[in-house]
N, C-alpha and C positions, 0 to 999 in steps of 0.2 A: 019365663017366656021372653021378656024384653032383653035380658042378658044374652040369651041364646041368639036372638036376632042381631044384636050388636056384633057378636063374635062372627056371625056369618057374613056380615057386611065389612069386616075389617080389611080384607084384601082389597076391596073397592076403595076404601079410604086411603090405604097405602098407595094405590095406583094414582089417586087424585093428587096426593101430596108429592109424589114422585114427578108427576107431570108439571106441577107448579115449579118444583125445584129445577127442572130442565129449562124452564123459561126464565127463571131468575138470572140476572146478569150482574156480575160483580163490577162495581164502579169505584175507582180510587183516583184522587187528584188533589189539587190545591187551588185556592182562590187567591188571586193576586191583584194589586192595584195597577191599573193600566199605565199610569205615568211613571211609576217607580219600580214595578215588579216586586214590591214588598208584599209578603203574605198578609191576608186580611183575616183576623180571628173572628170566630163566632158569627159566621154568615148563615142566615136562615135559608134552607134548601127545601124545596117542595116540588111536587108535580104541578103542571100547568092547571090541572083540575082543582088544585088547592090542598090535596093530600100532602101532609108534612112528612118529609124524610128525616130531617134532623138539622144539625148545625156542624159547621167546620170547627176544628179544635183551636186551641190558642196559637197554633202555628199555621193556621189557615188550611190545614189538611182535612180531607173528609174521606170516608170509606163506607159505602153502602152496597146493598143489593137492590137493583131496580127491576121492575116488572118486565121491561122489554128493551131490546137493543135500539128501538126507535122511540124511546120515551123522550118527552120534552120537559125540561126542568126549569124552575125559576130560582135565581139567586138574589136574595134581598138582604140589605143591611143599611141602617141609617147612615147618611153621609155619602151614599153611593147610588148611582142609577141602577134600577132593577135590570138584571141581565137574563135574557132568555137563551137557554142552551139546548140545542137539538143533538142528542147523542149520536145520531147517525152521521154527523159531520166529523166525528173523531174516529181515526183508524184504530187507536189503542185506548180502550177505556180504563186501563190500569195506569195511565200517565196523562190524565186530563188536566189541563191548565185553563182555568176560567178567569179571564181578565175583566175586572170591573172598573168602571170609570167613576172618579169622584165627582160629586155634584157641586164642588167648590170651583169657582172660576178664578184663575190666578193672573196677576200682573206682578212680575218679579216675585218677591216673597210675601206680598200682601194678599189677603184673601177677601174676596167679595162674593157673598152667596146670593145667587139669583137664578131665575129661570131663563127661558129662551134658548137660543142655539149655544152650542158648546164652544167657548173661546179657546184659543190656542193655549195648550199647556206649556208654559215657559220652560225650556230645557235647561235653564241656568240653575234650577234647584233639582239636583240629581242625587238619588240615594247611592250610598257607597256600594250597596249590593248590586245595583244595576251597572255601575262602573266596573265592578269586578267581573261581571259576566263576560266582558271583552278582555280586560287586561289579565285577569286571573291571578293577580298579585295582591296579597293582603298586607304586606308590610311596608310599603312605601307610597305615601300619598301623592308624590310627584307623578307616579305612573297613572294615578287616577285623574289628577288635575289636568294633565296634558291632553286628555280626551275631550275636555269641555270646550265648546265653541267660544272663541275669543282668546284662548291661550295660544300665543303666536310664537312660541319657542322657549328654549331653555339654554341658559348660559353653559358654555363648554365646561365639562368637569365640575358641575355644580348643581345644586337643587334649586337654584333661583330661576323663576319663570318670568317671561314677558307676557303682558296682556295688551292686545291690540296695538302692538308696537311700542308700548311704554318701556322704560327702564325697569329692571327687576326690583329695585328698591322702592319704586312708586306703587307697587302692589301691596295693599294692606291685608293683613291676615287677622282673623278673629276666631277665638274659641268661645262660642256662645256670643255674648255681646262685647266681651273684653278684647281689645286689640292686643295682639301678641306679636313677637318677632317671627320671622320665618325660621322656626327652630329646626335645626338639622343636626344629625350626628356626623362628626368627622367630615365636614364639607371641605376637604383639603385636596381632592383631586382624584378619587377613584371610587368605584361602586362600593356600597356599604354605607353610604351617607344617608341612611334612611331617616324618615321623619320622626321627631321626638313624640309627636301626637300619634297614638296608636289608631290605625284605621278601624280596628274592631270596636273602639269606643265611640265612633262617629256614626250618626244616623244618616246624615246627608251633607252634601257640600253645596252651598248657595253662592252664586256670583251676583253681587249687587254693584251697580254702577250709576245709580242716581239717588238723590237725597229724599226720595219718597218711600224708602224702605229702610228698615234696620239692617245692619248697624250703620251709624252715621259717620263715624270717623274713617272715611274711605280712601284716604291718601290721594295721590294724583292720578291714579288709574282706575280704582275700584277696589272692592273688597272680596276676598275669598273667605267665606264664613264656614267654619266647621261646626255643625250642629250636633251637640253631644247626644248620645243615645240614653233615653230614660225609659226603662222597661221594668216590668214587675216579676217576670218569671225567672227562676234561677237557671243559670247556664254557666258552663266553664269550658274554656278552650285552652289547650296546652299544645305548644308547638316546639318541637325539638329538631332543629335543622343544623346543618354544618356551620352556619354563621349565626343565626338568630335563635335564641332560646326565650320563650315567653310564656306567661300565664295570664289569662284574662278571665274575670268572673263578673257576673251581674246577677241581680235578683233582689228580692225583698230582704230587709234586715231590721230586726227589732221593731221599734215604733216608727222608723222611717218608711217612706213608700218604697224606696229601693236604693241600691248602690251599684257602682261599677268600680272595678279595680284592675289595674294592669301593671305588670312588672316585666321588663325586657332587659336582656343582656346580650351583647355582641361578643362572640368568642374572639379573643385577641389573636390566637394562632391562625384562625381562618381569615381574619382581616389582614393579617400579615401575608398570607398566601395570595389574597386578592391583590394587594399592593405590589407584590413581587412580580406580577405579570407585566408591569411596565415601569416600575420605579427602580428596582434593584440593579446595581451594576456589579457583576461578579468579577473577581480578580483571579487570573491564572496563578497557579503555584510557581510555575516557571515558564520561560519562553517556549520551551518545547513540550510542555505538559498540557494535556487536555483536562486535567483536574482543576477545580475552582475552589477558592475559599469564599466564604460568605461572611460579610461584615455584620450580619444580624441587624438589618436596617430598620426594623419596625418595633416600636413599643406602643401598643394601643390599648385603650380601655374605654368602654362605653356602656352606659346603662340609663334607664329611665323608669320612673314610677308615676302612675296616674291614679287618682282616686276621686270619686264624685258621690255625694249623697244628695238625694232629691226627694221631694214630697209634694203632695197636693191636699188641700183641705176640702171640706164639704161644700165650700162656695166656689170651687174650681180655681182658686188661686194657687199658684205653684211657686216653689222656691228650689234653689240648688246651691250647694257649696262644692267647689272644685279646687283641687290641688294638683300640682305637677312639679316634679324635680327630675333633672337630667344632668349627667356629668360625663365629660369626655376629657381624656388626657392622651396626647399623641406626641411621638418623637419619630422623625424620619431621618435616618443616618445615611451618609454617602461615603464611600471609600475614597479618601483623598490621597492615598499613597501613590508614589510615582515609580516604584520598583516592584518587580515580581516577587511574590512570596511575602510581601509586607502588607499588613492591613492597618490602616489608620482611619478610624471612623469619626466623622464630624456630623453633628446634628444640624442638618441644613434647614429643617423645619421643626419647631418645638413649641408646644403650647397647650392650653387647656381652655375649656369653656364649661360654664355651669349655668343652667337655666332654673329659675324658681318662679312659681306662679301660685297665687291664692286668690280666689274670687268668690263672690256671693251674689246671687240674683234673686229677685222677687218680682213675679208677674201676677197682676190681678186679672180677673175675668173681664173687668171693665175696660182694660186697655192700658193701664199704667204699668210701667216697667222701670225698676230701680236696680242698679247693679253697682258694685264696688270691687276693686281688685288691685293687686300689687304684682308687678312683673319685674324680675331682676335678671340681668345678664352680666356675667363676669367672664371676661376673655383675656387671655394672655397669649401673645404670639412672638416668635423670634425667627428671623430669617437670616440665613448665612449662605456664603458662597465658598466652594471648595478651591477656588483658584487663588486665594490669598492676594486679592487684587490691590489692596491698599499698600502704598509705598510710604511707610512711616518708620520712625526709629524703633518702635516697639517690636519685640521679637515674640510676643505672645500670640500664638496661632489663633486662640479664641477671639482675640481682638482684631487681628488682621482680616479674618474672613467675615466679620460681623457686618451685616447690611442694615437691618433695622429690627427693632423689637419694642413692645409696649405692653402695658396692662391697662385694660379699660373696664369700667363698670358703668352700667346703665340701670337706673332704677326709675320706674314709672308707677305712680299711684293714681288711679283713675276713679272717678265718681260720675255716673250717668243717670239721667232721668228722661224718659220719653212717655208721651201720653197721647193716645188716640181719642180725641173728643167724640168723633163719629167714625163711621166706616171710611170717610173721605178726608178728614182733617186731623192734623196732629202736629206735635212739636217735639223737639229734643234739645237737651242741654247736657253738655259734657265738660268735665274739668279734669285736666291732667297736670300733676306735679312731676316735673322731670328733673332728675339729677344725673349728670354725666361727669365722670372723672376719668382722667387718663394720666398715666405716668410712663415716661420713657427716659432711661438713664437717670440722671439726677434732677430732671425737670418734671413738672406736672401742672395740671390745672383742673378746676372744678367749675361746673356750670349748674346753677339752679334756675329753673324757669317755670312760669305758670301759664298754661295754655287753656283758653276757653273756646268752646264752640257752641253756637246756638243755631237752630234750624227749624223752620216751619215748612209743612208740606201740605199739598192738596191733591186729591185724586178724583178723577172724573171718569166714569165708564158707562158704556152701553153694551149692547149685545155684540157689536162688531168693532167698536173703537174704545180704547182705554188709554188714559194718559195720567201722568204723575208729574207735578211741578214742585220743586223744592227751592227754597231761598233762605240764606243765612249768612253767617260770617264766622271767621276764626280770629282770635285775638291772643297776643302774646305780651306778658308783663315780665320783663327781665331787668335785673339791676345793671346788666352789662350794656343793654341797648334801650333805645327809646321804645315807647309803645308802638306795637305793630298791629295792623288789621288788614285782612283781605276778605273778599266776598266768596260765598259758596252759592252755586246756582245750577240747576239741572232741569231738563225737560225730557221726558220719556214718552214715546208714542208707540202704540201697537194697534194695527188695524187688521182684523181677521176676516176670513171668508169661510164660515163654518169651522170645522175642526182640522181642515186639511191644508190651509194656506194662510199666511200672515205676512204683512209688511211691518217693519219696525224701524225706529230711528231714535237717536239719542244725541242731545247736545248738552254740554256742561262746561262750567268753569269751576275747576277744583283747586283747592289750596291746602297746604300741609306744612307742618313744622319740621324743620331739619336742623340737625347739628352739623357744625363744620369747624375746622381748625383755621384760625387766622394767626399764622405763625405758631407760637406755642400756646395760644389762648383758645379755649373752646367757646364758641358762640352758638346761639340759636337764632334761626331766621325763618320767616315765612316766605314760601315761594308758591307760585301758582301756574296754571296752564289751562288751555282750552282744548276740548276734544269734540269731534263730530263723527257720527257713524250712521249708516243706513244699510238696510238689507232686507232679505226675504227668507221665509221658511216654508218648506213644503213637506207634507206627510203623504206617503204613498204606501198604505198598508203598514208593514213593519219597517219601512225605510223612511228616515227623516233626513232632510237635506237643509242646511242653513248656509247662506252665502251673504257676505256683507263687505263693504269697504269702510275705511276709517282714516281719519287724519288727526294730528295733534300739533299744537303750537305752544312754545314756551318762550316767554321773554326773560332774558338774563338768567339762563339755567346754569347749574353747576356743571363743570367739566368732569370727565371720568377721573377717578382717583386711583393711583397705583397701589399695588399690594404692599409696597413699602414707601417710605418717605411721604407719608400722609401729611406730616407737619411741616414739610418744606413749602416755600412760597411758590405758587403756580404763576408763571410769567404770562400765560395766555388768559384771555377772558372772553367768553362767548357773549355776543350781543343778543342772539336769539337761536332757537332751534326749531326745526319742523320735521315731521315724519308722516308718511302716508303708507297705505298698504291695503291688502285684501285677504280674505280667508274664505275657504269653503270647508264645511264639516259634513261628514256622512255618518249616520248612525243606523245600523240595521240590527234588529233583534227578531229572530224567529224563535219563539219561546222554547227554551231548552233544546235547541237544535244548533243554531249558528248565531254568533254575536260578532259584529264588526263595527269598529269605530275608526275614523280616519280624519285627521286635521291637516289641512294643507294651507300654508300661509306664505305671503310675500311681504317683506317690510323694507322700506328705504327711507332714510332720513339723514339730515346733516346738521351740525353745529355751524353757525355763521360766525367766523372770527374776523377781527379787524383786517387781518392780512391773509385770509384764506378760509378753507373749510375743513371740517373734520367729520368723518362718518359717525353715525348714530350707533349706540351700543347694540340695539336690537336688530340691526340690519341683517337680512338674510335673503339671498336670491330665492331660495326655496327652503322652507322648514316643514317637515312632514313627520307625523307620528301616526302609526297604524297598529291596531291590535285585532287579531282574528282568533276567535275561539270556536272550536268545532267539536260537537258531540256526534260521533259516528252513528249512533242510534238514539231513539227517543228515550230508551231506558238504559242508556250506556252508563257504565261506571267510569269510563275513560274519557278524558277530554284533552284536546291539544290546543295550545295557545302559541301563536306566532306573533312576535312583536318586532316592529322595524322603526327605526328613528334615523332621520337624515336632516342635516342642516348644511347648506352650501354657502361658503364665502362669508362667514361672520368676520367683522373687522377686528383687528388687533392694534394695540397702541404700544408705543415705546416713549421713554422720557429721557431727555438730556438732564443730567444731574450736576450741579455745582455744590460740592459738599460744604457743610458748616465749617467755619474756621474762626481762629482768633487773630485779630489784627490790632496791634498797639494796645493789647490788654482788653479789647472789646470783642464780645462774641458776635459773629456775623451769621445770620440765619441762612441756611442752605436754600437753594433754588431748584425748581424743576420746570421743565418746558415740555409739554405734551406734543407728540408728533404721531402721524399715522405710520404704522408699520407697513413695510413692503409686502408682508405675508398676510394671508387670511387663514382662518381656522375653519375646517369642515369636520362634521361629525357623521359617522355612519356606524350603525350597530344593528345586528339582527339577533334576536333571542328566541329560544324555543323552550317551552315548558310543558310538561306532561303531568296531569293530575289523575290519580286513581282514587275515587271516592267509594268507600264501602259503608253502607248504611245498615244499621241494626234493625232487624225485623221487629224485635221486642224492645221498644224504647223505654227501658226501665232505668238504665244508668248511662250507657254509652250510646250516643245518638249516631255519630258517624266518625269515620277515620279517613284522613286524606294522606296518601303518600305522593310526594312530588319530587320531580327531578327537573332541574333548570340548567340550561347551557346558555351562557351569555357570550355574545359576539362570536358566533359560530364560524364566521367566514374569515376571522383574523389570521388563521394560518396560511391563507392563500394570498401571496403577493402578486395578484393578477389584476391589472388595470380594469378590464371589463367588469370585474366584481367589486370595484371600489365602492359603488353605491350600496353594497350590502355589508361592507365592513372591512374589506381587504384594503391594504395600503392606507390605513386609517391614521394619517398624520394629524396630530392635535396639539394644542397648547397645554402644557401641564404645570408650568411655573414661570418664573422669570430668571434671567441670567444677567451677568454683568459683562459689558463690552468696553474695553479700555484700550484704544489703539496704541497709545504711546507708553502704556504701563505705569503712568503716573496719575493716580486717582485725585491728586490735589488740584489739578487743573480741569477736572471734570471727567465724567464717564457716562455711559448709557446703560439703562436697564431695559432689556428687550425680552420679547416672548421666547421661551424655551420650548422648541417643538420636539415632540417625540411621536413614536408610532401610535401610541394610545393603548387602550386595554387589549390584552390578549384573550384567548379562549379561557373561560372560567366555568367550572362545574360546581353546582351545589345541589343538595338534596336534603330531604327531611320528612317528618311525619307530624301531622296535626290531628288532635283528637277533640271532639266536642262532646261534653257531658252535660247531663241535666237530671 
């Protein structure tokens, strides 16, 4: 009887289940951190009534069926404020992005946990993922760094950046806690000079400019710190492009907590094609022929390898071991023949560079941080001129066109210790052993120096005002010079009004160790400088605006050094230098719709000389970098990235040279005299990039594939003055040349900027695959 009753009621049960299914609504999305847009794994998701739905996965993604289109959900995770989500506010429930705010309040890169109102999230600690939202470029860190507030320009044809009007060599770079050079591939004058450090291996980029935060060896301008990525899930990225080939892997490994590995190779033939856009001089086969002969001007090789092992024990102490190796070899030839049909190739630029790095770090949960590392740079350069400008008895062409060449090795061994006694008080101690050697011709010299830094800092914060004060000193012990010491001091203030507005300021006296040549002898010297800045930040929904002014002062600064004749004696000496400027930065993110960043800076400064003035290296009437990324639809697989860079009226220098000579059997050192060039250099460039992202529905092995096409300097074919600001008529400095009015180099000659049109239109494309 009971069974018969059930079968009779089955149609009713089916109808009820069908009705429920009609009301069930599919929900799919990702939980991200508000300040960085990084996915948040394992977020607890429930209805506002308390009924549990589940968790996001290890990638921050979630996929459920909810009872109603009007359901209200709660997202919870330790370390983040609980977030209330009303589904009716979303037009598309298959692409929901839930932004959660960290409950940690930040000043610089230091963390103070507390309640009260939300302090301003300092935009100087930015995830690489968020920077890529706008630039869309994974392989060059310069494209990412140029978006960060404070970056006030980039040297022409170089990866060197200015920060708040400083010279490029004053910006310190750190991989973790270890100070490293600004390591670049083929930084010799054309695109392709990408960063040795792979952006895929970097979690975030931090800008530190006061001594209340790590790292402490911050140079004369501040520190750009690349924070390595430490993750536990396996992932592999493979990129096959026309220029760059790379493989990147991360994940758990044996008894270590995890590893990261990167290997990259730049294709020589494609680098050659890049350079030919503005370096190659083709030669006609005959005066009446339109055919050309090619002197095969380029021989290039570049590769880098990065590896990192890291772990964490049960007491939350962490450690890491990092290694990096990079190698470049380059030769640029120019046809020096003077008749048609003849090809006589001369290597006008020839050299190599090798970077090696090994470091170890140990951080305790209590605040102690110990690190040690060794960094090696080996560089060789040779510069020649095709005009055979020397008037000497020798008939050797290789000698006649020689301008300058050398081999230089820098080795730095570092040991650092920092300790935070409380949340507000700490100290740091650093030791660097520096070895510098240089050889040119039959001459050479070596310098060994011991440099110590000590610093203590104190932080004080409330809900709306936070400050950090640092005080210390830097000391140098060298056999070549007497004991040297200079102070280190900084004061950083930030006053916020809720989470939408903040005033900030910074004052500092910074000091750093520099090597220089005194004739043929290498010496090390401490130099210092003062800086001051003040500004405000404003957040309006997805739009963040930052504006500030800055000034710098340098007593007895080094003058600019030419690309050749570094070992010649400079006849000028600066008494002081000053620089001032302003900058405004815009950052707009409409989650997965539109991303826009723009930096606009003005810099002006001068060296004060006994008999005149000389413009500052970072001067620019206007320096602007903008990136715009557009997703046509919320679920679009296609994205467009427009990038534009412009720098107006950067100064150029030239030098009057009196060559080295022998008089009465005695070798007389050569002289150089710096002068301002009558020309200035301006840079204009517009790039377009298209990304097509295909994601796998079943994430078993292949997660996503990206096809990309990039066109660099798209307006270069148009020699139209009104389009100059987009990249047409793009005259730029690319090297130096020799000017000798009387044709006798023995009585002196000038080295002057060599101006060329700049990079032409260049296309590249490729495919990237992410596996897990």
